[in-house]
MISE-290743 format. One record per residue (C-alpha): residue number from 1; residue in one letter; z, x, y. Coordinates in pm, whole numbers, plus 50000, padded with zeros to 5 digits. Each point is the difference from the previous one (the first is absolute). Layout:
<nodes>
NODE   pos   code      pz      px      py
NODE   NUM      A       Z       X       Y
...
</nodes>
This chain:
<nodes>
NODE   pos   code      pz      px      py
NODE     1      M   62474   41707   24414
NODE     2      K   49814   50101   49688
NODE     3      I   49961   49979   49601
NODE     4      N   50130   50305   49784
NODE     5      L   49973   50010   49624
NODE     6      L   50293   50071   49836
NODE     7      N   50071   50097   49614
NODE     8      N   50001   49640   49831
NODE     9      G   50026   49808   50345
NODE    10      F   49883   50054   50372
NODE    11      E   50185   50012   50355
NODE    12      I   49911   49834   50350
NODE    13      T   50101   50240   50279
NODE    14      K   50036   50071   50335
NODE    15      N   49952   50321   50163
NODE    16      G   50141   50114   49679
NODE    17      Q   50261   49781   49989
NODE    18      P   50019   49727   49712
NODE    19      L   49987   49655   50040
NODE    20      L   49933   49877   49674
NODE    21      V   49988   50210   49665
NODE    22      H   49940   49833   49664
NODE    23      T   50023   50193   49645
NODE    24      T   50069   49831   49669
NODE    25      L   50331   50143   50036
NODE    26      Y   50114   49887   50295
NODE    27      P   49727   49660   50051
NODE    28      A   49968   49909   50345
NODE    29      L   49913   49622   49931
NODE    30      F   50159   49717   49814
NODE    31      I   49907   49687   49908
NODE    32      G   50184   49664   49825
NODE    33      I   50056   49645   49994
NODE    34      G   50265   49811   50123
NODE    35      Q   50180   49693   50027
NODE    36      E   50158   49924   50331
NODE    37      K   50211   49731   50119
NODE    38      M   50026   49909   50350
NODE    39      E   50256   49717   50107
NODE    40      I   50010   49962   50430
NODE    41      Y   50302   49831   50188
NODE    42      R   49947   49945   50362
NODE    43      G   49788   50340   49997
NODE    44      N   50223   50179   49822
NODE    45      F   49809   50133   49658
NODE    46      N   50184   50067   49678
NODE    47      I   49734   50186   49854
NODE    48      E   50043   50134   49566
NODE    49      D   49734   50223   49770
NODE    50      Y   49974   50046   49655
NODE    51      I   49793   50241   49947
NODE    52      E   49828   49946   49659
NODE    53      E   49729   50316   49977
NODE    54      R   49996   50282   50214
NODE    55      I   49773   50277   49852
NODE    56      A   49918   50338   50163
NODE    57      L   49659   50087   50101
NODE    58      R   50019   50356   49890
NODE    59      Y   49586   50061   49951
NODE    60      A   49778   50025   50305
NODE    61      N   49635   50084   49919
NODE    62      V   49886   50154   50374
NODE    63      N   49620   49945   50108
NODE    64      N   49970   50116   50328
NODE    65      D   50196   49750   50221
NODE    66      T   50070   49753   49726
NODE    67      I   50276   50014   49739
NODE    68      E   50047   49794   49717
NODE    69      F   50307   49959   49808
NODE    70      S   50111   49908   49675
NODE    71      S   50384   49995   49788
NODE    72      E   49852   50167   49726
NODE    73      Q   49724   50318   49974
NODE    74      N   49659   49863   49952
NODE    75      G   50137   49637   50017
NODE    76      S   49878   49739   50194
NODE    77      I   50010   49996   50385
NODE    78      Q   50242   49822   50174
NODE    79      I   49945   50113   50401
NODE    80      I   49774   50125   50148
NODE    81      M   50038   50184   50320
NODE    82      K   49773   50077   50253
NODE    83      V   50083   50278   50301
NODE    84      T   49824   49937   50323
NODE    85      Y   50018   50273   50277
NODE    86      T   50004   49828   50333
NODE    87      N   50044   50322   50194
NODE    88      E   50093   50351   49911
NODE    89      S   50405   49809   50032
NODE    90      D   49972   49721   49866
NODE    91      C   49935   49839   49660
NODE    92      L   49974   49639   49843
NODE    93      L   50060   49975   49622
NODE    94      S   49866   49668   49862
NODE    95      F   50086   49870   49712
NODE    96      E   49870   49773   49740
NODE    97      S   50176   49825   49684
NODE    98      L   49782   49951   49653
NODE    99      N   50312   49812   49819
NODE   100      E   50026   49639   50204
NODE   101      K   50375   50003   49804
NODE   102      I   50146   50268   50237
NODE   103      N   50237   49867   50319
NODE   104      R   50209   50310   50002
NODE   105      F   49859   50314   50167
NODE   106      W   50213   50342   50043
NODE   107      I   49867   50282   50206
NODE   108      R   50201   50357   50077
NODE   109      L   49921   50198   50303
NODE   110      S   50117   50338   50011
NODE   111      A   50355   50088   50176
NODE   112      S   50188   50287   50157
NODE   113      E   50366   50061   50005
NODE   114      N   50030   49983   50324
NODE   115      E   49770   49749   50124
NODE   116      K   50054   49704   50179
NODE   117      V   49832   49627   49998
NODE   118      W   50004   49781   50302
NODE   119      G   49859   49663   50031
NODE   120      G   49941   49672   49733
NODE   121      G   49918   49786   50314
NODE   122      E   50346   49902   50158
NODE   123      Q   50306   50114   49826
NODE   124      M   50299   49942   50136
NODE   125      S   50291   50227   49824
NODE   126      Y   49834   50285   49946
NODE   127      L   49741   50204   50211
NODE   128      N   49958   50251   49722
NODE   129      M   49913   49858   49666
NODE   130      R   50038   50283   49783
NODE   131      G   50282   49927   49710
NODE   132      R   49943   49708   50010
NODE   133      H   49740   49691   49851
NODE   134      F   49834   49758   50222
NODE   135      P   49920   49646   49887
NODE   136      L   49716   49889   50198
NODE   137      W   49974   49598   50100
NODE   138      T   50066   49809   50292
NODE   139      S   50281   49769   49975
NODE   140      E   50353   49976   50204
NODE   141      P   50159   50335   50029
NODE   142      G   50318   49821   49952
NODE   143      V   50323   49962   50172
NODE   144      G   50281   50302   49960
NODE   145      R   49731   50192   49772
NODE   146      D   50290   50208   49861
NODE   147      K   50110   49914   49695
NODE   148      T   50334   50191   50075
NODE   149      T   50103   49737   50284
NODE   150      E   50108   49671   49974
NODE   151      I   49767   49825   50251
NODE   152      T   49747   50107   49746
NODE   153      F   50266   49861   49713
NODE   154      L   50048   49690   50177
NODE   155      S   49561   49983   50112
NODE   156      D   49935   50042   49613
NODE   157      K   50261   49788   49871
NODE   158      Y   49916   49706   50207
NODE   159      N   49642   50038   50109
NODE   160      Q   49846   50223   49752
NODE   161      A   49913   50220   50335
NODE   162      G   50195   50292   50022
NODE   163      G   49708   50241   49942
NODE   164      D   50016   50368   49948
NODE   165      Y   49854   50342   50206
NODE   166      Y   49674   49962   49899
NODE   167      H   49897   49617   50085
NODE   168      T   49838   49950   50315
NODE   169      N   49766   49742   50165
NODE   170      Y   49709   50278   50074
NODE   171      P   49943   50233   49675
NODE   172      Q   49676   50212   49978
NODE   173      P   49860   50185   49704
NODE   174      T   49971   50318   50204
NODE   175      F   50184   50319   50039
NODE   176      I   50011   50320   50208
NODE   177      S   50076   50335   49858
NODE   178      S   50142   50305   50147
NODE   179      N   49740   50143   49867
NODE   180      H   49818   49899   50238
NODE   181      Y   49801   49759   49841
NODE   182      A   49983   49572   49962
NODE   183      C   49949   49797   49668
NODE   184      H   49926   49664   50037
NODE   185      V   49901   49740   49698
NODE   186      N   49760   49741   50036
NODE   187      T   50195   49683   49840
NODE   188      T   50178   49629   50106
NODE   189      A   50196   50053   49654
NODE   190      Y   50346   50062   49980
NODE   191      A   50045   50376   49948
NODE   192      D   50324   50263   49996
NODE   193      F   49951   50330   50153
NODE   194      D   50246   50217   49814
NODE   195      F   50112   50316   50141
NODE   196      R   50293   50110   49818
NODE   197      N   49818   50273   49799
NODE   198      N   49985   50366   50175
NODE   199      Q   49658   50043   49783
NODE   200      F   49794   49708   50071
NODE   201      H   50027   49663   50193
NODE   202      E   49916   49716   49784
NODE   203      L   49811   49668   50123
NODE   204      Q   50050   49743   49801
NODE   205      I   49720   49707   50063
NODE   206      W   50007   49653   49823
NODE   207      E   49629   50019   50013
NODE   208      V   49723   50249   49955
NODE   209      P   49965   50069   50377
NODE   210      K   49706   50022   50185
NODE   211      S   50003   50344   50112
NODE   212      I   50222   50247   50152
NODE   213      E   49946   50173   50309
NODE   214      L   50150   50379   50067
NODE   215      Y   49991   50126   50346
NODE   216      S   50083   50309   50164
NODE   217      A   50036   50188   50323
NODE   218      P   50101   50289   50168
NODE   219      T   50323   49784   50160
NODE   220      Y   50217   49711   49943
NODE   221      L   49820   49830   50353
NODE   222      D   49673   50087   49846
NODE   223      I   50094   49825   49659
NODE   224      V   50125   49661   50244
NODE   225      E   49667   50019   50184
NODE   226      K   49797   49986   49695
NODE   227      L   50265   49701   49847
NODE   228      S   49954   49832   50341
NODE   229      L   49599   49976   49977
NODE   230      R   50002   49888   49673
NODE   231      F   50231   49753   49983
NODE   232      G   49913   49875   50373
NODE   233      R   50184   50071   50334
NODE   234      Q   50161   49717   50218
NODE   235      P   49890   49902   50376
NODE   236      P   50190   50066   50251
NODE   237      L   50299   49812   50088
NODE   238      P   49954   49717   50295
NODE   239      D   50083   50214   50306
NODE   240      W   50254   49635   50082
NODE   241      V   50223   50160   49682
NODE   242      Y   50124   50277   50264
NODE   243      N   50127   49782   50270
NODE   244      G   50364   50000   49820
NODE   245      I   50166   49846   49696
NODE   246      I   49878   49723   49781
NODE   247      L   50319   49739   50062
NODE   248      G   50028   49815   49618
NODE   249      L   50139   49678   50082
NODE   250      K   50023   49656   49841
NODE   251      G   50197   49743   50045
NODE   252      G   49776   49760   50195
NODE   253      E   49790   49980   50323
NODE   254      E   50349   49999   50226
NODE   255      N   50204   50235   49796
NODE   256      T   49696   50224   49962
NODE   257      F   49870   50019   50351
NODE   258      S   50355   50024   50221
NODE   259      R   50093   50316   49810
NODE   260      M   49681   50131   50045
NODE   261      E   50066   49937   50390
NODE   262      N   50334   50141   49961
NODE   263      A   49902   50328   49822
NODE   264      I   49776   50027   50277
NODE   265      Q   50228   49879   50256
NODE   266      K   50233   50308   49815
NODE   267      G   49708   50235   50064
NODE   268      V   49830   50049   49681
NODE   269      P   49641   50050   49987
NODE   270      V   49825   49731   49792
NODE   271      A   49634   50028   49881
NODE   272      A   50027   49700   49828
NODE   273      V   50206   49692   49801
NODE   274      W   49984   49986   49620
NODE   275      S   50104   49685   49877
NODE   276      E   49991   49895   49597
NODE   277      D   50087   49683   50061
NODE   278      W   49707   49877   50175
NODE   279      V   49904   49808   49713
NODE   280      G   50355   49858   49923
NODE   281      L   50306   50080   49828
NODE   282      R   50087   49984   49622
NODE   283      V   50405   50029   49937
NODE   284      T   50102   50179   49583
NODE   285      S   50289   50144   49861
NODE   286      F   49811   50321   50155
NODE   287      G   50012   49931   50317
NODE   288      K   49756   49836   50289
NODE   289      R   49621   50053   49890
NODE   290      L   49717   49823   50115
NODE   291      F   49820   49714   49875
NODE   292      W   49642   50113   49884
NODE   293      D   49767   49827   50158
NODE   294      W   49838   50164   50250
NODE   295      K   49893   49831   50294
NODE   296      W   50236   49907   50307
NODE   297      S   50289   49830   50021
NODE   298      K   49996   49798   50283
NODE   299      K   50373   49862   49909
NODE   300      R   50142   50334   49979
NODE   301      Y   49788   50169   50305
NODE   302      P   49875   49709   50211
NODE   303      H   49829   50161   50302
NODE   304      L   49893   50293   49784
NODE   305      D   49647   49985   50103
NODE   306      K   50096   50041   50364
NODE   307      K   50291   50258   49971
NODE   308      I   49729   50229   49807
NODE   309      Q   49791   49969   50321
NODE   310      E   50284   50072   50231
NODE   311      L   50122   50301   49822
NODE   312      K   49651   50129   49982
NODE   313      D   49969   49991   50417
NODE   314      R   50307   50214   49992
NODE   315      N   49883   50235   49742
NODE   316      I   50229   49902   49711
NODE   317      R   49815   49854   49676
NODE   318      F   50106   49775   49727
NODE   319      M   50028   50086   49631
NODE   320      S   50000   49806   49667
NODE   321      Y   50039   49973   49615
NODE   322      L   49751   49976   49755
NODE   323      N   49995   50017   49630
NODE   324      P   49745   49945   49747
NODE   325      Y   50170   49697   49790
NODE   326      L   50059   49627   50129
NODE   327      C   50282   49802   49914
NODE   328      N   49953   49699   49764
NODE   329      D   50205   49773   50235
NODE   330      G   49786   50095   50331
NODE   331      S   49655   49859   50192
NODE   332      L   49744   50306   49897
NODE   333      F   50123   49958   49578
NODE   334      P   49775   49686   49965
NODE   335      I   49726   50132   50173
NODE   336      A   49952   50335   49827
NODE   337      K   50064   49804   49663
NODE   338      E   49722   49721   50027
NODE   339      K   49738   50327   50133
NODE   340      G   50114   50187   49675
NODE   341      Y   50160   50298   50182
NODE   342      F   50294   50063   49800
NODE   343      A   50041   50182   49707
NODE   344      L   50048   49808   49691
NODE   345      D   50245   50014   49666
NODE   346      N   49880   49942   49643
NODE   347      K   49948   49604   50071
NODE   348      G   49767   50048   50289
NODE   349      D   50298   49867   50234
NODE   350      V   50096   50203   50283
NODE   351      A   50212   50318   49886
NODE   352      L   50353   49947   50199
NODE   353      V   50187   50287   50151
NODE   354      D   50370   50004   49997
NODE   355      F   50099   50163   50326
NODE   356      G   50393   49943   49982
NODE   357      E   50088   49549   49979
NODE   358      F   49633   49904   50167
NODE   359      Y   49645   50079   49761
NODE   360      C   49672   50126   50162
NODE   361      G   49632   49997   49891
NODE   362      V   49839   50353   50021
NODE   363      V   49619   49974   50205
NODE   364      D   49791   50154   49782
NODE   365      F   49843   50312   50172
NODE   366      T   49788   50009   49761
NODE   367      N   49788   49740   50085
NODE   368      P   49756   50055   50301
NODE   369      E   50051   49652   50121
NODE   370      A   50390   50005   50016
NODE   371      C   49985   50329   50204
NODE   372      E   49756   49881   50227
NODE   373      W   50197   49634   50020
NODE   374      F   50347   50205   50074
NODE   375      K   49858   50251   50290
NODE   376      Q   49810   49721   50147
NODE   377      E   50261   49660   49991
NODE   378      I   50332   50248   49966
NODE   379      I   49952   50294   50204
NODE   380      Q   49722   49919   50215
NODE   381      K   50096   49645   50115
NODE   382      N   50389   50000   49958
NODE   383      C   50064   50350   50109
NODE   384      L   49729   50166   50247
NODE   385      D   49883   49657   50124
NODE   386      L   50386   49899   50133
NODE   387      G   50004   50368   50178
NODE   388      I   50199   50170   49707
NODE   389      S   49986   50420   50043
NODE   390      G   50090   50065   49675
NODE   391      W   50209   49948   49728
NODE   392      M   50205   50135   49633
NODE   393      A   49798   49983   49769
NODE   394      D   50263   49968   49720
NODE   395      F   50025   49957   49653
NODE   396      G   49664   50126   49753
NODE   397      E   50226   50130   49714
NODE   398      Y   50051   49645   49810
NODE   399      L   49715   49954   49799
NODE   400      P   50122   49865   49639
NODE   401      T   49824   50180   49726
NODE   402      E   50073   49697   49714
NODE   403      N   49824   49711   50019
NODE   404      I   49768   50002   50288
NODE   405      Y   49612   50016   50055
NODE   406      L   49814   50120   50288
NODE   407      K   49624   49934   50102
NODE   408      N   49898   50331   49926
NODE   409      G   50110   49987   49595
NODE   410      V   50137   50305   50047
NODE   411      D   50367   50049   49839
NODE   412      A   50321   49965   50236
NODE   413      K   50107   50275   49837
NODE   414      L   49747   50202   50158
NODE   415      M   49961   49790   50295
NODE   416      H   50400   50034   50102
NODE   417      N   49986   50329   50148
NODE   418      A   49684   49908   50177
NODE   419      W   50130   49726   50166
NODE   420      P   50214   50184   50309
NODE   421      T   49678   50150   50138
NODE   422      L   49750   49648   49921
NODE   423      W   50231   49832   50268
NODE   424      A   50008   50294   50218
NODE   425      K   49636   49943   50025
NODE   426      I   50031   49672   50083
NODE   427      N   50213   50029   50293
NODE   428      A   49756   50290   50094
NODE   429      Q   49698   49823   49968
NODE   430      A   50125   49687   50159
NODE   431      I   50124   50175   50299
NODE   432      A   49690   50233   50017
NODE   433      E   49755   49691   49992
NODE   434      A   50140   49828   50249
NODE   435      G   49958   50345   50227
NODE   436      K   50331   50069   50055
NODE   437      T   50071   50325   49817
NODE   438      D   50126   50137   50308
NODE   439      D   50226   49744   50091
NODE   440      V   50169   49889   49740
NODE   441      T   50179   50167   49724
NODE   442      F   50242   49904   49639
NODE   443      F   50235   50215   49809
NODE   444      M   50033   50005   49626
NODE   445      R   50252   50121   49713
NODE   446      A   49788   49973   49707
NODE   447      G   49772   50206   49904
NODE   448      Y   49763   50187   49779
NODE   449      S   49669   50238   49996
NODE   450      G   49773   49902   50265
NODE   451      V   50261   49809   50223
NODE   452      Q   49939   50286   50236
NODE   453      K   49680   49873   50124
NODE   454      Y   50134   49673   50090
NODE   455      C   50319   49971   50107
NODE   456      P   50071   50158   50369
NODE   457      L   50385   50003   49940
NODE   458      L   50250   50079   49707
NODE   459      W   50391   49902   50042
NODE   460      A   50235   50060   49702
NODE   461      G   50075   49666   49854
NODE   462      D   50356   49848   49986
NODE   463      Q   50266   50319   50029
NODE   464      S   50360   49910   49909
NODE   465      V   50194   49950   50378
NODE   466      D   50204   50316   49943
NODE   467      F   49988   50404   49931
NODE   468      S   49973   49998   49636
NODE   469      R   49816   50288   49831
NODE   470      H   49690   49786   49788
NODE   471      D   49951   49710   50228
NODE   472      G   50152   50085   50376
NODE   473      L   49914   50127   50298
NODE   474      N   49873   50366   49884
NODE   475      T   49764   49819   49758
NODE   476      V   49745   49905   50264
NODE   477      I   49966   50358   50079
NODE   478      C   49871   50097   49658
NODE   479      A   49773   49675   49976
NODE   480      A   49864   50132   50329
NODE   481      L   49927   50355   49908
NODE   482      S   49916   49912   49657
NODE   483      S   49724   49729   50061
NODE   484      G   49931   50190   50326
NODE   485      L   49843   50312   49724
NODE   486      M   49787   49714   49878
NODE   487      G   49786   49976   50332
NODE   488      N   50227   49700   50121
NODE   489      A   50058   50082   50361
NODE   490      Y   50228   49738   50179
NODE   491      H   50351   49914   49805
NODE   492      H   50267   49830   50150
NODE   493      S   50363   49798   49895
NODE   494      D   50228   49687   50065
NODE   495      I   50211   50188   50267
NODE   496      G   50340   49895   49811
NODE   497      G   49877   49953   49650
NODE   498      Y   49911   49632   49831
NODE   499      T   50224   49881   49689
NODE   500      S   50314   49900   50029
NODE   501      L   50143   49879   49677
NODE   502      F   50340   50025   49839
NODE   503      N   50227   50045   50337
NODE   504      N   49761   50328   50087
NODE   505      R   49990   49921   50389
NODE   506      R   49815   50190   50293
NODE   507      T   50227   50139   50231
NODE   508      K   50000   50194   50282
NODE   509      E   49975   50278   49946
NODE   510      L   49685   50004   49761
NODE   511      F   49807   49778   50253
NODE   512      E   50071   50296   50237
NODE   513      R   49911   50269   49764
NODE   514      W   49674   49839   49896
NODE   515      T   49889   49942   50360
NODE   516      D   50072   50344   50049
NODE   517      M   49734   50097   49754
NODE   518      A   49745   49720   50037
NODE   519      A   49983   50154   50370
NODE   520      F   49797   50306   49834
NODE   521      T   49774   49756   49773
NODE   522      P   49638   49866   50124
NODE   523      V   50187   49645   50052
NODE   524      M   50283   49854   50059
NODE   525      R   50090   49656   49875
NODE   526      T   50388   49807   49902
NODE   527      H   50058   49766   49760
NODE   528      E   50275   49705   49986
NODE   529      C   50032   50082   49623
NODE   530      N   49993   49721   49679
NODE   531      R   50356   49881   50166
NODE   532      P   49999   50043   50401
NODE   533      D   50344   49774   50047
NODE   534      E   50165   50300   49744
NODE   535      N   49842   50299   50126
NODE   536      F   50033   50168   50379
NODE   537      Q   49696   49978   50217
NODE   538      F   49936   50201   50305
NODE   539      D   50099   49782   50247
NODE   540      Q   50323   49898   49881
NODE   541      D   50140   50317   50180
NODE   542      P   49915   50127   50352
NODE   543      E   50074   50326   49884
NODE   544      T   49719   50001   49724
NODE   545      I   49731   49813   50200
NODE   546      S   50062   50267   50262
NODE   547      H   49960   50257   49737
NODE   548      L   49704   49847   49882
NODE   549      S   49855   49958   50343
NODE   550      K   50022   50408   50035
NODE   551      M   49813   50057   49665
NODE   552      V   49760   49774   50036
NODE   553      K   49905   50185   50354
NODE   554      I   50002   50290   49807
NODE   555      Y   49753   49867   49786
NODE   556      R   49806   49941   50285
NODE   557      H   50013   50327   50140
NODE   558      L   49843   50143   49776
NODE   559      V   49669   49792   50016
NODE   560      P   49791   50250   50098
NODE   561      Y   50094   50264   49691
NODE   562      V   49958   49730   49765
NODE   563      K   49689   49900   50106
NODE   564      T   49859   50358   49911
NODE   565      L   50147   49926   49649
NODE   566      V   49798   49696   49999
NODE   567      E   49653   50194   50075
NODE   568      E   50165   50241   49728
NODE   569      A   50019   49701   49747
NODE   570      S   49642   49891   50087
NODE   571      N   49834   50305   50004
NODE   572      K   50182   50191   49694
NODE   573      G   50220   49738   49803
NODE   574      Y   50343   50172   50077
NODE   575      P   50323   49782   49995
NODE   576      L   50145   49950   50326
NODE   577      Q   50355   50077   49793
NODE   578      R   49938   50290   49821
NODE   579      P   50239   50280   49697
NODE   580      L   50081   50305   50177
NODE   581      F   49831   50198   49721
NODE   582      V   49623   49860   50103
NODE   583      H   50048   50216   50340
NODE   584      Y   50222   50273   49851
NODE   585      E   49851   50077   49632
NODE   586      N   50126   50336   50016
NODE   587      D   50354   49878   50065
NODE   588      I   50132   49897   49659
NODE   589      N   50270   49835   50105
NODE   590      T   49837   49737   50137
NODE   591      Y   49879   49893   49685
NODE   592      D   50249   49765   49871
NODE   593      I   50143   49894   50351
NODE   594      Q   49920   49627   49974
NODE   595      D   50294   49858   50298
NODE   596      H   49811   50224   50287
NODE   597      Y   49613   49954   50113
NODE   598      L   49795   50154   50258
NODE   599      Y   49862   49684   50233
NODE   600      G   49683   50181   50067
NODE   601      K   50004   50400   49995
NODE   602      D   50238   50013   50296
NODE   603      L   50319   49811   49929
NODE   604      L   50246   50033   49720
NODE   605      V   50202   49666   49920
NODE   606      A   50301   50030   49822
NODE   607      P   50167   49675   49961
NODE   608      V   50350   49908   49924
NODE   609      H   50016   49797   49728
NODE   610      Q   50360   49979   49896
NODE   611      Q   50309   49848   50084
NODE   612      G   50286   50110   50262
NODE   613      V   49838   50334   50058
NODE   614      S   49939   50182   50374
NODE   615      E   49885   50278   49891
NODE   616      W   49696   50073   49746
NODE   617      K   49762   50257   49813
NODE   618      V   49691   50107   50135
NODE   619      Y   49735   50240   49845
NODE   620      L   49767   50131   50234
NODE   621      P   49701   50175   49837
NODE   622      A   49967   50395   50057
NODE   623      G   49729   50149   50228
NODE   624      E   50107   49768   50314
NODE   625      T   50233   49961   50263
NODE   626      W   50095   49674   50006
NODE   627      V   50183   49865   50323
NODE   628      S   50235   49638   49981
NODE   629      V   49920   49750   50195
NODE   630      W   50335   49896   50107
NODE   631      S   50132   50378   50094
NODE   632      Q   49687   50201   50023
NODE   633      Q   50162   50284   49775
NODE   634      E   49795   50207   49867
NODE   635      I   50015   50103   49622
NODE   636      Q   49815   50231   49818
NODE   637      G   49817   49812   49662
NODE   638      G   50092   50116   49627
NODE   639      Q   50331   49849   49998
NODE   640      F   50231   49717   49960
NODE   641      I   50234   49901   50280
NODE   642      T   50203   49690   50090
NODE   643      V   50001   49862   50327
NODE   644      P   50180   49714   50144
NODE   645      A   49860   49689   49932
NODE   646      P   50191   49725   50203
NODE   647      I   49768   49635   50021
NODE   648      G   49729   50022   50254
NODE   649      Q   49940   50367   49898
NODE   650      P   49850   50022   49674
NODE   651      P   49883   50317   49887
NODE   652      V   49686   50108   50169
NODE   653      F   49862   50313   50070
NODE   654      Y   49633   50118   50137
NODE   655      R   49827   50356   49981
NODE   656      K   50067   50196   50281
NODE   657      T   49628   50086   50049
NODE   658      S   49860   49633   49972
NODE   659      Q   49793   49867   50285
NODE   660      W   50209   49717   50026
NODE   661      A   50273   50170   50086
NODE   662      N   50119   49880   50336
NODE   663      L   49916   49638   49822
NODE   664      F   50275   50051   49752
NODE   665      A   50224   50211   50228
NODE   666      N   50050   49632   50228
NODE   667      I   50137   49803   49674
NODE   668      A   50320   50093   50097
NODE   669      S   49997   49843   50342
NODE   670      I   49903   49630   49896
NODE   671      H   50267   49778   49988
</nodes>
């Protein structure tokens, strides 16, 4: 990358290709002043902005690698940008504002008409972000996420929670361009990346960012490798994860473990039991929720300590649930309050957050003493010492932005996006300090830049229990692919979805289709959902439990192959689930496909994500002969085909030349 002088401006290029072009007629930088309005309701944000002023910085004075921007010729300098070349293919743009009033910043990067853009953290609706804008703010993703649907309308009407295509638990101000470069903005402020213009990408940030990083490489996988080094790579998942499925069961000790035994008796390989309600239950209008006081409920699980050891002797683990908040009617709340470990309101009292018919304090992770207390007393003492082998590290998106004060003195509007990474760090450090990183894991839905270094496993959040376009089964594929490009190697989802509202109920068909897909992901895990008594469960139907047994056995059958992908993830940062285009860059047909994925480079998976179908349209990339795992039919790539897709036989193909061809060919014989 280098700077070239132009008449009335300059450009930054990569191999002659412009990345940023600035002239007096077409400026690349704008600054301004805005007044935002942010309202939170149970993790959903209503955000509005009133722009008082937006100023084009038309004039640039280039002095070697330092560029001074002003709005008028010979006017006062507003922004200083310094260009640092980290190597021949990457550079860092550092910014300094000379105007303290400025709280809005826009930069335009060059775009080409047919360019594709991917990333933005974990995106649920669109893998290719081109043609849309994406606000980047961690929040609840919404229920329905499509303003044309009834469930979104009802969620908005009653809970302010319908969401839209861009809402996500895990945003990140990073994208990869099909022009073989990546851009990352170093900020935790609210941002909005706008990819709707044919000539430029406009990135809006609600502060002057510290810097913008630009990376380029010959291939997309090379770019992913660079990003994974930049943000950090995950440790391999513990070996026990691959022993079978993680059964999500709750309802107390007798119900949980009797259902586990029934599943095992019916032939389902079980790696772990995951019981959210190990802490007790709270029933609300949303459904059955948990008592957020993070310690063993002896009333609900009277013999849990002995049971955990008995399970471990059988090579089955026990997993639990945590989040970074403490309910104000629990036993841990007064302890944390007395020690001063909560974020405060403007009166100096504990800032309470509404989580839906109960209130919680926010443990202040900017306070080092609070961090140590949470790690030692809650994670290490209450979880690890009990023998718990992992947990869902939930939430992280709920830090309020108004009337809340943190120990480090930083505005909560700047800490909000940073909170998921702090939460991940607490969990990872607690496990590492106990010497258990190889044996204990956790999974999160919330994220932001840097979460990759700490969170070993993502889960896709709270999908609706349906096949809907923007909140159903297919969204977890897009989520895995987009987050994988950001350097998150391991991804999974709640089999069958989670959110059941407004008479939307999980069906047998949905559960089985979701299971079909999950067998070809790094982790298989069920969830009873928020209203388990009203929704289909895996053990309600003999046919379904038999189907589950088969698909878990397929999952286990693939472990030797998956272990090679784990090694790749550790050495290169490649995700296990990959967009087709990362291995088939010359096949333009692969660039917009977001409902197929490559599982490593050798398996192509095209999950069925519509109701009531018996066949499925699949694209097989060019330059390969592909083999159906079910029929062993060989098909030349570079074409769309329609294949039979009964439940239990999701469209899956392998490369004929794969060294794992014999392993894949035996999938069809598993029952």
